[in-house]
C-alpha positions as MATLAB code, in Angstrom:
seq = 'XXXXXXXXXXXXXXXXXXXXXXXXXXXXXXXXXXXXXXXXXXXXXXXXXXXXXXXXXXXXXXXXXXXXXXXXXXXXXXXXXXXXXXXXXXXXXXXXXXXXXXXXXXXXXXXXXXXXXXXXXXXXXXXXXXXXXXXXXXXXXXXXXXXXXXXXXXXXXXXXXXXXXXXXXXXXXXXXXXXXXXXXXXXXXXXXXXXXXXXXXXXX';
ca = [
     -15.579   -1.243   28.693;
     -12.565   -3.537   28.440;
      -9.127   -2.321   29.446;
      -5.929   -3.808   28.047;
      -2.550   -2.726   29.404;
       0.980   -2.994   28.043;
       4.116   -2.067   29.973;
       6.395   -0.431   27.419;
       9.839    1.125   27.179;
      12.760    1.260   29.585;
      10.630    2.874   32.315;
       7.909    0.214   31.941;
       5.168    2.787   31.431;
       1.625    1.470   31.146;
      -0.129    2.104   27.844;
      -3.851    1.321   27.918;
      -6.345    0.396   25.232;
      -9.902    1.247   26.289;
     -12.382   -0.705   24.190;
     -16.157   -0.297   24.076;
     -18.529   -3.155   23.277;
     -18.699   -2.146   19.623;
     -14.903   -1.987   19.296;
     -14.659    1.802   19.400;
     -12.223    3.295   21.853;
      -8.944    5.045   22.520;
      -5.243    4.575   23.181;
      -4.081    6.150   26.451;
      -0.467    7.215   27.096;
       1.368    5.401   24.284;
       4.815    5.667   25.820;
       7.038    3.537   23.591;
       7.158    0.435   21.384;
       4.585    1.522   18.765;
       4.844   -1.816   16.983;
       3.697   -3.677   20.088;
       0.867   -1.212   20.609;
      -0.325   -1.549   17.011;
      -0.199   -5.338   17.292;
      -2.307   -5.202   20.460;
      -4.793   -2.842   18.794;
      -5.253   -5.435   16.070;
      -5.360   -8.380   18.478;
      -8.168   -6.951   20.634;
     -10.143   -5.559   17.699;
      -9.900   -1.923   18.776;
     -11.040    0.714   16.308;
      -9.170    3.634   17.886;
     -10.601    7.127   17.541;
      -8.089    9.143   19.584;
      -4.916    9.180   21.639;
      -5.546   10.451   25.166;
      -2.659   11.651   27.330;
      -2.811   11.882   31.116;
       0.262   14.119   30.929;
       3.229   14.783   28.677;
       6.306   13.331   30.373;
       8.440   11.673   27.707;
       7.803    8.126   28.933;
       4.082    8.625   28.267;
       4.337   10.150   24.782;
       7.218    8.307   23.085;
       4.989    6.401   20.653;
       2.584    9.257   19.848;
       4.290   10.332   16.626;
       4.421    6.892   14.940;
       0.855    6.083   16.025;
      -0.455    9.379   14.643;
       1.347    8.623   11.395;
      -0.015    5.073   11.217;
      -3.574    5.697   12.414;
      -4.223    9.420   11.750;
      -5.616    9.964   15.238;
      -6.167   13.245   17.107;
      -4.149   13.732   20.288;
      -5.849   15.025   23.449;
      -3.827   16.789   26.184;
      -4.436   19.415   28.841;
      -2.950   22.725   27.588;
      -0.990   23.243   30.818;
       1.218   20.320   29.756;
       2.055   21.726   26.325;
       5.514   22.935   27.462;
       6.359   19.386   28.592;
       4.904   17.978   25.362;
       6.972   20.316   23.221;
      10.180   19.419   25.077;
       9.525   15.661   25.324;
      12.287   14.564   22.944;
      14.791   16.860   24.684;
      13.739   15.511   28.091;
      14.217   11.929   26.904;
      17.681   12.802   25.632;
      18.653   13.991   29.112;
      18.005   10.424   30.261;
      20.075    9.062   27.398;
      16.945    7.938   25.547;
      15.570    8.804   22.135;
      11.935    9.351   21.156;
      10.396   11.022   18.114;
       9.019   14.439   18.994;
       5.211   14.108   19.337;
       3.247   16.162   16.814;
       0.926   19.099   17.177;
      -1.801   20.273   17.187;
      -3.422   18.797   20.259;
      -7.072   18.767   21.222;
      -7.374   20.511   24.607;
      -8.667   18.651   27.649;
     -10.458   20.411   30.512;
     -11.907   19.566   33.919;
     -15.352   17.985   33.670;
     -15.141   17.424   29.921;
     -16.958   14.338   28.624;
     -15.233   12.234   25.997;
     -17.433    9.769   24.162;
     -15.593    7.398   21.795;
     -18.194    4.856   22.910;
     -16.728    4.961   26.438;
     -18.354    7.867   28.290;
     -15.171    9.111   29.973;
     -15.016   12.144   32.251;
     -11.854   14.234   32.430;
     -10.629   14.892   35.984;
      -8.008   17.640   36.342;
      -5.425   16.170   38.756;
      -2.322   18.382   38.692;
       0.748   18.025   40.857;
       2.916   15.380   39.235;
       2.672   17.529   36.109;
       0.959   20.916   35.630;
      -1.682   19.622   33.236;
      -2.117   16.098   34.590;
      -5.574   14.572   34.157;
      -7.289   11.287   34.872;
      -9.935    9.563   32.783;
     -12.894    8.358   34.822;
     -15.854    6.164   34.119;
     -17.818    4.721   37.050;
     -15.789    1.775   38.296;
     -12.628    2.755   36.406;
      -9.964    5.457   36.763;
      -6.960    5.758   34.460;
      -4.845    7.641   36.974;
      -1.613    8.266   35.092;
       1.154    9.090   37.555;
      -1.000   10.542   40.345;
      -1.585    7.294   42.229;
       0.186    3.918   42.104;
      -0.258    0.723   44.045;
       1.465    1.542   47.325;
       2.767    4.910   46.166;
       2.143    8.222   44.461;
       3.703   10.149   41.601;
       6.946   12.058   41.957;
       6.634   15.695   42.907;
      10.289   16.733   42.560;
      10.294   17.078   38.777;
      10.283   20.370   36.820;
       6.728   21.684   36.909;
       5.679   19.423   39.770;
       3.809   20.828   42.769;
       3.561   18.707   45.933;
       0.648   20.665   47.384;
      -1.319   20.331   44.154;
      -0.590   16.590   44.086;
      -1.892   16.178   47.636;
      -5.054   18.041   46.683;
      -5.470   15.811   43.629;
      -5.065   12.699   45.778;
      -7.727   13.967   48.165;
     -10.033   14.347   45.207;
      -9.282   10.864   43.888;
     -10.059    9.186   47.196;
     -13.550   10.697   47.161;
     -14.401    8.360   44.275;
     -16.174    5.095   45.157;
     -13.803    2.702   46.951;
     -14.508   -0.116   44.482;
     -13.043    1.999   41.655;
     -10.305    0.106   39.808;
      -7.212    2.261   39.338;
      -5.093    1.847   36.206;
      -1.806    3.630   37.005;
       0.927    4.878   34.729;
       3.408    2.395   36.189;
       2.994   -0.881   38.059;
      -0.024   -3.111   38.658;
      -3.676   -2.147   38.843;
      -5.262   -1.600   42.221;
      -8.455   -0.289   43.785;
      -9.102    2.793   45.865;
     -10.200    0.570   48.735;
      -6.829   -1.218   48.689;
      -4.917    2.059   48.590;
      -6.941    3.651   51.377;
      -6.186    0.585   53.507;
      -2.468    0.228   52.744;
      -0.941    3.158   50.854;
       1.185    5.137   53.355;
       0.610    8.381   51.445;
      -3.153    8.106   51.916;
      -3.144    7.185   55.587;
      -5.372    9.393   57.665;
];
């Protein structure tokens, strides 16, 4: 599996293209700048089969609507994040930003679900930053969304956030093999080994 990342929009959210050897794959968290995302899809030869969302904060879903229109892809989201998804455009407006409201229906994600798309991804339910937050795991790779960043963790003071749930999700993440590469929702990639050694939120 090859992973291509683009930092998009005013909050520099990371959109990922996950590409299997045969070109099949998915778009994860298309947050903004659909034109750039479509150009990258073409550049890397991705034949996308779905849009996967780690969660539904507006900076992670801002390009969903135009990509669905252009590519006719299904959208996968944990049902616990549907309220956030349905209010995404309103939430963006509160920040003085504008996004097209992402469309329904969504395909529901659940803990332990396997997603093929040529990638063999496992869905990990990792709530706390958002009620329906998930990660996408394949041995050696974790698309972590906003649960874990290099040197930090996701915010837990937002509507629907739960600090205790986030701590529990982090404890689950760090049980994965230390060589796992982490692809976060913001900032540079890292590994679990690096975070266990230096991230102050994971100390002890």
